[in-house]
VOVEX-773260 format. One line per 2 residues: their letters; for each residue y, x, z of N, C-alpha, C. Coordinates in steps of 0.1 Angstrom, whole numbers, plus 5000, padded with zeros to 4 digits. Layout:
! VOVEX-773260
A	Y,X,Z,Y,X,Z,Y,X,Z; ...
! end
This chain:
! VOVEX-773260
MK	6701,8237,7964,6695,8239,7951,6706,8244,7942; 6703,8255,7935,6713,8261,7925,6713,8251,7913
MN	6726,8250,7908,6728,8242,7896,6731,8251,7884; 6726,8248,7872,6729,8255,7860,6736,8245,7850
TL	6743,8251,7841,6750,8243,7831,6743,8244,7817; 6742,8233,7810,6737,8232,7797,6747,8226,7788
AG	6745,8228,7775,6754,8222,7765,6768,8226,7766; 6770,8239,7769,6784,8244,7770,6791,8238,7782
GA	6784,8234,7792,6790,8229,7805,6790,8214,7805; 6785,8207,7795,6785,8192,7795,6775,8186,7805
LN	6764,8194,7808,6754,8189,7817,6753,8199,7828; 6751,8194,7841,6748,8203,7852,6734,8198,7857
VS	6725,8208,7857,6711,8205,7861,6707,8214,7872; 6697,8209,7880,6691,8217,7890,6683,8228,7884
EL	6681,8239,7891,6673,8250,7885,6659,8247,7884; 6654,8237,7892,6641,8232,7891,6642,8218,7885
CL	6633,8215,7875,6632,8202,7868,6619,8196,7871; 6619,8183,7875,6606,8176,7878,6599,8172,7866
GS	6588,8179,7863,6579,8175,7852,6571,8162,7856; 6566,8155,7846,6560,8142,7849,6547,8139,7841
MT	6542,8150,7835,6531,8147,7825,6518,8142,7831; 6516,8142,7844,6504,8137,7850,6505,8123,7854
WG	6517,8117,7854,6519,8103,7859,6513,8093,7849; 6503,8087,7853,6496,8077,7845,6482,8081,7842
TQ	6478,8093,7845,6464,8097,7844,6460,8103,7858; 6465,8115,7861,6461,8121,7874,6469,8115,7885
NT	6480,8109,7882,6488,8103,7893,6491,8088,7890; 6492,8080,7900,6495,8066,7899,6510,8065,7898
EA	6514,8052,7895,6529,8049,7894,6535,8052,7908; 6529,8048,7919,6534,8050,7932,6536,8064,7935
EG	6526,8073,7931,6527,8087,7934,6538,8093,7925; 6540,8089,7913,6551,8094,7905,6564,8090,7911
HA	6566,8078,7916,6578,8074,7923,6581,8082,7935; 6570,8085,7943,6572,8093,7955,6576,8107,7952
QI	6572,8112,7941,6576,8126,7937,6591,8126,7933; 6595,8115,7926,6609,8114,7922,6618,8113,7935
DM	6614,8105,7944,6621,8103,7957,6623,8117,7964; 6611,8124,7965,6611,8137,7972,6620,8147,7965
AL	6619,8148,7952,6627,8157,7944,6641,8155,7946; 6646,8143,7945,6660,8140,7947,6665,8143,7961
DH	6656,8140,7971,6660,8143,7984,6662,8158,7986; 6656,8167,7978,6658,8181,7979,6667,8187,7968
GI	6675,8179,7962,6685,8185,7953,6681,8185,7938; 6669,8182,7934,6666,8181,7920,6673,8169,7914
NF	6679,8171,7902,6685,8160,7895,6681,8158,7881; 6670,8165,7877,6666,8167,7863,6651,8163,7862
ID	6648,8154,7853,6634,8149,7851,6631,8151,7836; 6619,8157,7833,6615,8158,7819,6602,8150,7817
TA	6602,8143,7805,6590,8136,7801,6589,8136,7786; 6580,8128,7781,6578,8128,7766,6571,8115,7763
EM	6573,8111,7750,6566,8098,7746,6551,8099,7746; 6545,8112,7745,6531,8113,7744,6524,8114,7758
YP	6532,8115,7769,6527,8116,7782,6522,8103,7787; 6511,8103,7796,6506,8114,7803,6496,8122,7795
VN	6492,8134,7800,6482,8142,7794,6470,8142,7803; 6460,8151,7800,6448,8152,7808,6440,8139,7809
PV	6436,8132,7798,6439,8136,7785,6450,8128,7779; 6454,8132,7767,6463,8124,7758,6455,8114,7751
SK	6459,8101,7752,6451,8091,7745,6460,8080,7740; 6456,8073,7730,6463,8062,7725,6466,8051,7735
ET	6457,8050,7744,6458,8039,7755,6469,8042,7765; 6472,8055,7767,6482,8058,7777,6495,8064,7772
VG	6496,8066,7758,6509,8071,7753,6520,8062,7757; 6531,8069,7763,6543,8062,7767,6542,8057,7782
RT	6531,8058,7788,6529,8053,7802,6538,8061,7812; 6540,8074,7810,6548,8081,7819,6563,8077,7818
EE	6568,8075,7806,6581,8069,7805,6583,8056,7812; 6572,8048,7811,6573,8035,7817,6574,8036,7832
II	6567,8046,7838,6567,8048,7853,6581,8053,7857; 6587,8061,7849,6601,8065,7852,6610,8053,7851
GT	6608,8045,7841,6616,8033,7839,6615,8023,7851; 6603,8021,7856,6602,8012,7868,6609,8018,7880
WF	6609,8031,7881,6616,8037,7892,6631,8035,7891; 6637,8036,7879,6651,8033,7876,6654,8018,7880
AR	6645,8009,7875,6647,7995,7878,6646,7992,7892; 6638,7998,7900,6636,7995,7914,6647,8001,7922
TG	6652,8013,7919,6662,8020,7927,6676,8018,7923; 6678,8016,7910,6692,8016,7905,6699,8029,7905
RR	6691,8040,7905,6697,8054,7906,6697,8062,7893; 6697,8055,7882,6697,8062,7869,6708,8072,7868
DE	6720,8069,7874,6732,8078,7872,6730,8091,7880; 6720,8092,7888,6718,8104,7896,6709,8114,7889
IV	6704,8110,7877,6693,8118,7870,6698,8123,7857; 6696,8135,7854,6697,8140,7840,6683,8139,7834
LA	6682,8131,7824,6669,8126,7818,6666,8132,7805; 6655,8139,7804,6651,8145,7791,6637,8139,7787
TK	6636,8135,7774,6623,8131,7769,6621,8138,7755; 6610,8135,7749,6606,8142,7736,6600,8132,7727
VS	6603,8134,7714,6595,8127,7703,6584,8137,7699; 6572,8131,7696,6561,8139,7693,6561,8144,7678
GD	6555,8156,7676,6552,8160,7663,6541,8152,7657; 6531,8159,7652,6519,8152,7646,6507,8151,7655
AG	6510,8149,7668,6499,8147,7678,6491,8135,7674; 6477,8137,7674,6469,8127,7668,6469,8114,7676
AV	6471,8114,7689,6471,8101,7696,6484,8093,7695; 6494,8099,7689,6508,8093,7690,6512,8088,7676
RN	6513,8075,7675,6518,8069,7662,6510,8074,7650; 6497,8075,7652,6488,8079,7641,6493,8091,7633
RE	6497,8101,7641,6501,8114,7635,6514,8113,7626; 6522,8103,7629,6534,8101,7620,6544,8112,7622
GF	6545,8118,7634,6555,8128,7636,6569,8122,7636; 6578,8131,7633,6592,8126,7633,6600,8130,7620
SG	6610,8123,7617,6619,8126,7606,6632,8118,7608; 6641,8119,7599,6653,8112,7600,6651,8097,7600
EV	6641,8093,7592,6638,8078,7591,6631,8073,7604; 6623,8082,7610,6615,8077,7621,6623,8078,7634
LP	6632,8087,7635,6639,8090,7648,6645,8078,7654; 6653,8069,7647,6659,8058,7653,6649,8049,7660
RT	6637,8047,7655,6627,8039,7661,6621,8045,7673; 6618,8058,7673,6613,8064,7685,6623,8065,7696
ID	6635,8067,7693,6645,8067,7704,6646,8053,7710; 6646,8043,7702,6647,8029,7708,6635,8026,7716
AS	6623,8031,7712,6611,8028,7720,6611,8035,7733; 6616,8048,7733,6617,8055,7746,6627,8049,7755
LK	6639,8044,7750,6649,8038,7758,6643,8025,7764; 6635,8018,7757,6629,8005,7763,6619,8009,7774
RL	6610,8019,7771,6601,8022,7782,6608,8028,7794; 6618,8035,7792,6625,8042,7803,6635,8032,7810
QT	6637,8020,7804,6647,8011,7810,6660,8016,7813; 6665,8023,7802,6679,8029,7803,6686,8027,7790
DV	6699,8030,7790,6707,8028,7778,6709,8041,7771; 6706,8053,7778,6709,8066,7772,6699,8076,7777
ID	6696,8085,7768,6688,8097,7771,6697,8109,7771; 6696,8117,7781,6705,8129,7782,6702,8140,7772
IY	6689,8143,7771,6684,8153,7761,6672,8148,7754; 6673,8146,7741,6661,8141,7734,6656,8153,7726
QL	6644,8157,7729,6638,8169,7724,6627,8167,7713; 6627,8176,7703,6617,8175,7692,6605,8183,7697
HW	6594,8176,7700,6583,8182,7708,6576,8194,7701; 6574,8193,7688,6567,8203,7680,6574,8204,7667
PM	6576,8216,7661,6581,8217,7647,6571,8210,7638; 6576,8202,7628,6567,8196,7619,6561,8205,7609
RG	6566,8218,7608,6561,8227,7599,6550,8236,7605; 6546,8234,7617,6536,8242,7624,6543,8250,7635
SY	6534,8256,7644,6539,8263,7655,6529,8274,7660; 6534,8284,7666,6525,8294,7672,6522,8292,7686
HF	6527,8282,7692,6526,8280,7707,6512,8275,7710; 6508,8275,7723,6495,8271,7728,6484,8280,7721
RQ	6486,8293,7722,6477,8303,7717,6474,8303,7702; 6482,8296,7695,6481,8296,7680,6487,8309,7674
NW	6494,8317,7683,6500,8329,7678,6489,8339,7672; 6477,8338,7677,6466,8347,7672,6463,8344,7658
RY	6466,8333,7652,6462,8330,7638,6474,8324,7631; 6486,8325,7636,6498,8319,7630,6501,8325,7617
DP	6503,8317,7607,6506,8322,7593,6517,8312,7587; 6530,8317,7588,6540,8308,7582,6543,8310,7567
ST	6534,8318,7561,6537,8321,7547,6536,8310,7537; 6530,8299,7541,6529,8287,7533,6541,8277,7535
QN	6550,8280,7544,6561,8271,7546,6571,8271,7534; 6577,8259,7532,6586,8257,7522,6600,8256,7528
RE	6608,8266,7525,6621,8267,7532,6630,8256,7529; 6631,8252,7516,6640,8241,7512,6635,8227,7518
AT	6622,8225,7518,6617,8213,7524,6620,8213,7539; 6619,8224,7546,6622,8225,7560,6637,8222,7562
RD	6646,8227,7554,6660,8225,7555,6663,8210,7553; 6657,8204,7543,6659,8190,7540,6654,8181,7552
HM	6643,8185,7558,6638,8178,7569,6647,8179,7581; 6652,8191,7584,6662,8193,7595,6674,8185,7592
AG	6679,8185,7580,6692,8178,7577,6690,8163,7580; 6679,8157,7576,6676,8143,7578,6675,8140,7593
VL	6668,8148,7601,6667,8146,7615,6681,8147,7622; 6689,8157,7617,6702,8159,7623,6712,8148,7620
EA	6711,8142,7608,6719,8130,7605,6715,8119,7614; 6703,8117,7617,6698,8106,7626,6703,8110,7641
AK	6703,8122,7644,6707,8127,7657,6722,8123,7659; 6730,8126,7648,6744,8124,7648,6747,8109,7650
AA	6739,8100,7644,6741,8086,7645,6737,8081,7659; 6726,8087,7665,6722,8083,7678,6732,8086,7689
IA	6739,8098,7687,6750,8102,7696,6762,8093,7695; 6765,8090,7682,6776,8081,7679,6774,8067,7685
AG	6761,8062,7685,6758,8049,7691,6757,8049,7706; 6758,8061,7712,6757,8062,7727,6743,8061,7732
KV	6733,8063,7724,6719,8063,7728,6714,8076,7733; 6719,8087,7728,6715,8100,7732,6727,8109,7734
RH	6727,8117,7744,6739,8126,7746,6737,8140,7739; 6725,8146,7740,6723,8159,7734,6709,8159,7729
FG	6707,8169,7720,6693,8171,7714,6688,8185,7717; 6675,8187,7718,6669,8199,7721,6656,8201,7713
LS	6650,8213,7714,6638,8216,7707,6627,8219,7717; 6615,8220,7712,6603,8224,7721,6593,8231,7712
NE	6587,8241,7717,6576,8249,7710,6582,8254,7696; 6594,8259,7697,6601,8264,7685,6601,8279,7684
TA	6604,8284,7673,6605,8298,7670,6620,8302,7670; 6622,8315,7670,6636,8320,7668,6642,8316,7655
WG	6634,8318,7644,6640,8314,7631,6642,8299,7630; 6633,8291,7635,6634,8277,7635,6647,8272,7643
TA	6649,8278,7654,6661,8274,7662,6673,8278,7655; 6673,8290,7649,6685,8295,7642,6688,8285,7630
MW	6678,8281,7624,6680,8272,7612,6685,8258,7617; 6680,8253,7628,6685,8240,7633,6700,8242,7636
LQ	6704,8253,7641,6718,8255,7644,6726,8256,7631; 6721,8264,7622,6728,8266,7609,6730,8253,7602
VA	6720,8246,7600,6721,8233,7593,6730,8223,7600; 6730,8223,7613,6739,8214,7620,6753,8218,7618
RE	6756,8231,7617,6770,8235,7615,6774,8232,7601; 6765,8233,7591,6768,8230,7577,6772,8216,7575
IG	6764,8207,7582,6766,8192,7579,6774,8185,7590; 6779,8192,7600,6787,8186,7610,6779,8177,7619
AP	6767,8182,7622,6758,8174,7631,6757,8181,7645; 6752,8174,7655,6751,8180,7668,6741,8192,7668
EM	6745,8203,7675,6736,8214,7677,6726,8213,7688; 6715,8219,7686,6704,8219,7697,6709,8227,7709
VT	6708,8221,7721,6713,8227,7732,6703,8234,7741; 6690,8230,7739,6679,8236,7748,6667,8238,7739
IQ	6658,8246,7744,6645,8248,7738,6635,8249,7749; 6625,8240,7749,6615,8239,7759,6602,8246,7754
NE	6600,8258,7759,6588,8266,7755,6581,8271,7768; 6569,8275,7766,6561,8280,7777,6567,8294,7782
YS	6568,8296,7795,6572,8308,7801,6567,8310,7815; 6561,8321,7817,6556,8324,7831,6554,8339,7832
LL	6550,8344,7843,6546,8358,7845,6535,8362,7835; 6527,8352,7831,6515,8355,7822,6519,8352,7807
CR	6530,8346,7805,6533,8342,7791,6548,8345,7789; 6551,8356,7783,6565,8360,7782,6570,8363,7767
LF	6565,8354,7758,6569,8355,7744,6584,8353,7742; 6590,8346,7752,6605,8343,7750,6613,8355,7753
DT	6608,8366,7758,6616,8377,7763,6623,8385,7752; 6620,8384,7739,6626,8392,7729,6635,8384,7720
DL	6630,8380,7708,6639,8374,7698,6646,8361,7704; 6638,8353,7710,6644,8340,7716,6654,8343,7727
AE	6651,8353,7735,6661,8356,7745,6674,8361,7739; 6673,8368,7728,6686,8373,7721,6693,8360,7715
LS	6685,8352,7709,6692,8339,7704,6698,8331,7715; 6691,8330,7726,6697,8322,7737,6710,8328,7742
AN	6710,8341,7743,6722,8348,7748,6734,8346,7739; 6732,8346,7726,6742,8346,7717,6746,8331,7712
ED	6737,8322,7714,6740,8308,7709,6740,8298,7720; 6738,8302,7732,6738,8293,7744,6728,8282,7742
VK	6716,8285,7738,6705,8276,7738,6696,8280,7749; 6697,8272,7760,6690,8276,7772,6675,8272,7772
LL	6667,8280,7779,6652,8277,7780,6650,8267,7791; 6642,8256,7788,6635,8248,7798,6621,8252,7798
AY	6617,8259,7808,6604,8266,7808,6593,8257,7813; 6583,8255,7805,6571,8247,7810,6560,8257,7813
SP	6550,8251,7821,6539,8259,7826,6543,8272,7833; 6553,8272,7842,6557,8284,7849,6547,8290,7858
LA	6537,8282,7862,6526,8287,7870,6513,8288,7862; 6514,8288,7849,6503,8290,7840,6492,8280,7844
TG	6496,8267,7844,6487,8256,7848,6479,8259,7861; 6486,8265,7871,6480,8267,7884,6473,8280,7886
IL	6471,8288,7875,6464,8301,7876,6472,8310,7886; 6485,8310,7885,6493,8319,7894,6494,8314,7908
SG	6488,8303,7911,6489,8298,7925,6477,8305,7933; 6467,8310,7926,6456,8316,7933,6445,8306,7937
KY	6447,8293,7934,6437,8283,7938,6424,8283,7931; 6424,8290,7919,6411,8291,7912,6403,8303,7916
DG	6408,8312,7924,6400,8324,7929,6393,8331,7918; 6401,8335,7908,6396,8343,7897,6386,8335,7888
GK	6387,8322,7888,6378,8313,7880,6366,8309,7888; 6364,8313,7900,6352,8310,7908,6353,8297,7915
TV	6365,8292,7917,6367,8279,7924,6374,8269,7915; 6369,8257,7914,6375,8247,7906,6377,8234,7915
PE	6389,8233,7921,6392,8222,7929,6390,8209,7922; 6385,8199,7929,6383,8186,7923,6397,8180,7919
GS	6398,8175,7907,6411,8169,7902,6421,8179,7897; 6418,8192,7897,6427,8202,7892,6426,8202,7877
RL	6436,8209,7871,6436,8210,7856,6423,8216,7851; 6419,8227,7858,6407,8234,7854,6394,8225,7854
SI	6394,8215,7863,6383,8206,7864,6383,8196,7852; 6394,8194,7846,6395,8185,7834,6395,8193,7821
NR	6401,8204,7821,6402,8212,7808,6397,8226,7812; 6385,8230,7809,6379,8242,7814,6384,8255,7808
NL	6392,8254,7797,6398,8266,7792,6414,8266,7794; 6419,8255,7800,6433,8254,7803,6441,8257,7790
GG	6438,8250,7780,6446,8251,7767,6445,8265,7762; 6434,8272,7763,6433,8286,7758,6437,8297,7768
RV	6441,8293,7780,6446,8303,7789,6435,8310,7796; 6424,8305,7797,6413,8311,7804,6406,8321,7795
TE	6408,8334,7798,6402,8345,7790,6397,8355,7800; 6389,8365,7795,6384,8375,7805,6396,8384,7810
RV	6407,8383,7803,6419,8392,7808,6428,8384,7818; 6427,8371,7818,6437,8364,7826,6435,8365,7841
WP	6422,8365,7846,6420,8366,7860,6425,8379,7866; 6422,8391,7860,6427,8403,7865,6443,8404,7865
AA	6449,8398,7855,6463,8397,7854,6469,8389,7865; 6463,8377,7867,6468,8368,7878,6466,8375,7891
QA	6455,8382,7893,6452,8389,7906,6463,8399,7909; 6468,8406,7898,6478,8416,7900,6491,8410,7906
YL	6494,8398,7902,6506,8391,7907,6503,8385,7921; 6491,8380,7923,6488,8376,7937,6488,8387,7947
DI	6484,8399,7943,6484,8411,7952,6499,8415,7955; 6508,8413,7945,6522,8416,7948,6527,8407,7958
AR	6524,8394,7956,6529,8384,7966,6524,8387,7980; 6511,8390,7981,6505,8393,7994,6512,8406,8000
KF	6514,8416,7992,6520,8428,7997,6533,8426,8003; 6541,8418,7997,6555,8416,8001,6557,8403,8010
GL	6546,8397,8014,6547,8385,8022,6553,8373,8016; 6551,8371,8003,6556,8360,7996,6545,8350,7992
DP	6549,8337,7991,6540,8327,7986,6539,8329,7971; 6527,8331,7965,6526,8334,7951,6532,8323,7942
VQ	6531,8311,7946,6538,8300,7938,6553,8302,7937; 6559,8304,7949,6573,8306,7950,6578,8319,7943
MA	6570,8330,7944,6574,8342,7937,6574,8340,7922; 6563,8334,7917,6562,8331,7903,6574,8323,7898
LR	6577,8312,7905,6588,8303,7901,6601,8310,7902; 6603,8318,7913,6616,8325,7914,6619,8334,7903
FV	6608,8342,7899,6609,8351,7888,6614,8344,7875; 6608,8333,7872,6612,8325,7860,6626,8320,7862
AD	6629,8314,7873,6642,8308,7875,6654,8318,7874; 6651,8330,7877,6662,8340,7877,6664,8347,7864
KP	6657,8343,7853,6659,8349,7840,6672,8345,7835; 6680,8353,7828,6694,8350,7824,6694,8339,7813
FM	6683,8337,7806,6683,8326,7796,6678,8313,7801; 6676,8312,7814,6669,8300,7820,6679,8288,7822
GS	6676,8277,7816,6683,8264,7819,6678,8257,7831; 6664,8256,7831,6658,8249,7843,6643,8252,7841
VI	6636,8252,7853,6622,8255,7853,6614,8242,7856; 6606,8238,7846,6599,8225,7848,6587,8227,7856
VG	6587,8220,7868,6576,8221,7877,6568,8208,7878; 6555,8209,7878,6547,8197,7879,6538,8198,7891
AT	6535,8186,7897,6526,8186,7909,6518,8173,7908; 6506,8173,7914,6498,8161,7915,6498,8156,7929
ST	6506,8162,7938,6507,8156,7951,6521,8160,7957; 6526,8153,7967,6538,8156,7973,6537,8169,7981
EQ	6524,8172,7986,6522,8185,7993,6525,8197,7984; 6520,8196,7971,6522,8206,7962,6537,8207,7958
LA	6543,8196,7957,6558,8196,7954,6566,8202,7965; 6562,8200,7978,6569,8206,7989,6568,8221,7988
RI	6556,8226,7985,6555,8240,7984,6564,8246,7973; 6564,8239,7961,6573,8243,7950,6587,8243,7954
LG	6592,8233,7962,6606,8232,7965,6610,8244,7974; 6601,8250,7981,6604,8262,7989,6609,8273,7981
TV	6608,8273,7968,6613,8284,7959,6627,8286,7961; 6635,8276,7963,6650,8277,7964,6654,8286,7975
EV	6645,8289,7985,6649,8297,7996,6645,8312,7994; 6638,8315,7983,6632,8328,7980,6642,8337,7972
TL	6642,8350,7976,6649,8360,7968,6639,8371,7966; 6639,8376,7953,6630,8387,7950,6638,8400,7950
SD	6633,8410,7958,6639,8423,7960,6637,8431,7948; 6644,8442,7947,6642,8452,7936,6628,8458,7936
DV	6622,8459,7948,6609,8464,7949,6599,8455,7944; 6601,8442,7946,6592,8431,7941,6593,8431,7926
LG	6605,8431,7921,6607,8431,7906,6601,8443,7899; 6602,8455,7906,6596,8467,7900,6581,8466,7900
AI	6575,8460,7910,6561,8458,7910,6556,8448,7899; 6564,8437,7897,6561,8428,7887,6562,8434,7873
AT	6572,8443,7871,6573,8450,7858,6561,8459,7856; 6557,8466,7866,6545,8474,7864,6533,8466,7861
AH	6531,8454,7867,6520,8446,7864,6520,8440,7850; 6532,8437,7846,6534,8432,7832,6530,8442,7822
HA	6534,8455,7824,6531,8465,7815,6516,8467,7814; 6509,8465,7825,6494,8467,7826,6487,8455,7820
HP	6493,8443,7820,6487,8431,7816,6497,8423,7807; 6500,8428,7795,6511,8423,7787,6508,8409,7781
MP	6496,8407,7776,6493,8394,7769,6479,8390,7774; 6478,8384,7786,6465,8381,7791,6458,8369,7784
Y	6465,8361,7776,6459,8351,7769,6467,8348,7756
! end
């Protein structure tokens, strides 16, 4: 397993990160524990979660359950020191803390709550799940309008959060902070304000990235290269679309994401199936597993910190783990570039 560095070399993480968002709804505690065991056995040392997990669906009754499942694994095995652990505080998600979101005042309480559920003394990366000022992620880019944002209010909010972050690091409760579903301007402002007030800088940004969703390739890629804010890519298989299991939308396996959410968070469009088929055809032509080809492409990007992979079974996880043995030739990369030009924004 290839290892990557984050936070200027302070953290060493596996190029694949074990995602956990289905543990507590689609997966039982025992299944979640089995996935952690299997991942560690194959060189993964990085787990990502969030206070709002599990999803599918997100509900008040299950908020925090995934963190609890990870916590019981730590308690049972005593292997906390083998894991780089990342979790997230929610923005204004309706099921979480009555849409309270986060601020400098709220952060100490949410950090303590996650630590308790996770049964640990420290979180390695504590991420801000959504910007409190709004976001263009999850297909909101089609109607995104930042013109009503208040710059000074945003700066004041950031300063308050960063002061709380500074205190959490000083108390030994968090090692580093990161972002999620952020923009290039937002990330730059978090860095600028941190430097102005002597607070910790954001070290990662967790945004969507896959063969079908490449919004990170321009401004954020430039920011990442110059500021060392690495991407933690979520949905690298576009919620299973790139695996081929949906057969162009004609097949809906029982228990799959598509069986629960029929538009896959806005990803199902009339353009997505031809785009996905173009990549499936490339994998077939070159004798590659489409899952492993898609993950290898994402993992090899120069701005990548780690690729967050999720599975609902150890069989799926085993297939994913085969990615570490895959190399993409120049011919494969050329074919992928041609497909991307033909299908630039499928959803």
